[in-house]
C-alpha positions in Angstrom: -52.4 11.1 -5.3 -52.1 8.0 -7.5 -48.9 6.3 -6.3 -47.9 5.4 -9.9 -47.1 9.1 -10.6 -50.4 10.9 -11.1 -52.7 12.7 -8.8 -56.1 11.1 -9.3 -57.9 9.2 -6.6 -59.0 5.8 -7.8 -62.3 4.2 -6.7 -62.1 0.9 -5.0 -63.6 -2.1 -6.8 -66.9 -3.2 -5.3 -69.2 -5.9 -6.5 -72.4 -5.1 -8.3 -74.5 -5.5 -5.2 -72.2 -3.1 -3.3 -70.7 -5.8 -1.1 -66.9 -6.0 -0.6 -65.2 -9.1 -2.0 -64.4 -11.9 0.4 -61.4 -14.2 0.6 -63.3 -17.4 -0.3 -62.1 -20.0 -2.8 -63.9 -18.2 -5.6 -62.1 -15.0 -4.9 -58.5 -16.2 -5.3 -58.4 -15.2 -8.9 -56.7 -17.1 -11.7 -53.5 -17.7 -9.9 -55.1 -19.0 -6.7 -52.5 -17.2 -4.6 -52.8 -15.5 -1.3 -49.8 -13.2 -1.4 -47.8 -11.6 1.4 -45.2 -9.1 0.3 -42.8 -8.2 3.0 -40.4 -5.2 2.4 -37.5 -4.0 4.5 -36.3 -0.7 3.1 -33.1 1.1 3.7 -31.5 4.5 2.8 -34.7 6.4 2.3 -35.6 10.0 2.9 -36.0 10.7 6.6 -38.5 13.6 5.9 -40.7 11.2 4.0 -40.5 8.7 6.8 -41.9 11.3 9.2 -44.6 12.5 6.9 -47.9 11.3 8.5 -50.1 13.0 5.9 -48.1 11.3 3.0 -48.5 7.9 4.7 -52.2 8.4 5.4 -52.8 9.4 1.8 -50.9 6.3 0.6 -52.9 4.0 2.8 -56.1 5.7 1.8 -55.6 5.5 -1.9 -53.1 2.7 -2.6 -55.4 -0.3 -2.1 -57.4 0.7 -5.2 -54.2 0.8 -7.2 -53.8 -2.9 -6.3 -57.4 -3.6 -7.3 -58.4 -4.1 -3.6 -61.1 -2.7 -1.4 -60.3 -0.5 1.6 -62.8 -1.1 4.4 -61.4 1.1 7.1 -60.0 4.5 7.3 -56.2 4.5 7.5 -54.7 4.8 11.0 -51.4 6.5 11.3 -49.7 7.0 14.6 -46.4 8.8 15.6 -44.2 7.2 18.2 -41.6 8.8 20.4 -40.0 6.5 22.9 -37.0 6.5 25.3 -34.6 5.4 22.5 -34.7 8.0 19.6 -33.8 5.3 17.1 -37.1 3.6 17.8 -39.1 6.8 17.0 -41.2 6.9 13.8 -44.6 6.5 12.4 -46.7 3.4 11.9 -49.8 3.1 9.7 -52.2 0.5 8.6 -55.4 0.0 6.7 -57.7 -3.0 6.7 -58.7 -4.1 3.2 -61.4 -6.6 2.3 -58.6 -8.9 1.1 -56.5 -8.5 4.3 -54.2 -5.5 5.3 -51.4 -3.1 4.4 -49.1 -1.9 7.2 -46.1 0.4 7.3 -43.6 1.1 10.1 -40.9 3.8 9.7 -37.7 4.2 11.8 -36.1 7.4 10.4 -33.3 7.3 13.1 -32.4 3.8 11.8 -32.9 4.8 8.1 -35.3 1.9 7.9 -38.9 1.0 7.0 -40.8 -2.2 7.0 -44.0 -2.8 5.0 -46.4 -5.7 4.7 -48.9 -6.0 1.9 -51.0 -9.1 2.6 -53.9 -10.1 0.3 -56.0 -13.2 -0.5 -56.1 -11.8 -4.0 -53.1 -11.8 -6.3 -51.5 -8.4 -7.1 -48.5 -7.0 -9.1 -45.9 -7.4 -6.4 -43.1 -5.9 -8.6 -45.2 -2.7 -9.2 -46.0 -2.6 -5.4 -42.3 -2.8 -4.6 -41.5 0.0 -7.1 -44.3 2.2 -5.6 -43.1 1.7 -2.0 -39.5 2.5 -3.1 -40.8 5.7 -4.5 -42.9 6.5 -1.5 -39.9 6.7 0.8 -37.1 7.2 -1.9 -35.6 3.9 -0.7 -32.1 3.1 -1.9 -32.0 -0.5 -1.0 -34.6 -3.1 -0.2 -34.9 -6.7 0.9 -38.1 -8.5 0.0 -39.9 -11.7 0.6 -43.0 -12.9 -1.3 -44.9 -15.6 0.6 -47.7 -17.7 -0.7 -50.1 -17.9 2.3 -53.2 -20.1 2.9 -51.9 -22.9 0.9 -54.5 -25.3 2.3 -57.5 -25.9 0.0 -60.9 -24.8 1.1 -62.5 -27.9 -0.4 -61.8 -30.9 -2.6 -62.9 -29.1 -5.8 -60.4 -26.3 -5.2 -57.7 -28.9 -4.5 -58.4 -30.8 -7.7 -58.4 -27.6 -9.7 -55.1 -26.5 -8.2 -53.6 -30.0 -8.9 -54.7 -29.8 -12.5 -53.2 -26.3 -12.9 -49.9 -27.3 -11.4 -49.7 -30.4 -13.6 -50.4 -28.3 -16.7 -47.5 -25.9 -15.7 -45.1 -28.8 -15.1 -46.0 -30.6 -18.4 -45.5 -27.3 -20.3 -42.1 -26.8 -18.6 -41.0 -30.4 -19.4 -42.1 -30.2 -23.1 -40.9 -26.6 -23.6 
């Protein structure tokens, strides 16, 4: 299932030598961002929130949609505790770039999702895809830049030049 509407399975991007990408300074991409998208979703479909097969398929296939590399099989667990409002499913997958995790609480009509990557991704499309996954009516989101420290002086100088160029364009534009 391609979570942008189709049903084809995408292959994960792997380097020519077969190694998964790492999160070193050379892997940050053009934007240099390590992104952490946090989604709190409300008003979704309770049946979708209980569907372990659906969540497992999402976690299996979705990293490739983001241009990322899944390095573990998805893990999806069902939880039934003393408080029925705490019941739900949780799933996660480790990607070379970091992780994707999902926790559903159908009794509370609530899900929370983290997509954390040391590689930039289309966070607006990811939000739309997650809304569709659970038919969410309302969401609260946070997009964090993580790992803002530079790995070395060259990366710091390059980022400073990039930011200066953006500021100069904004002032003159």
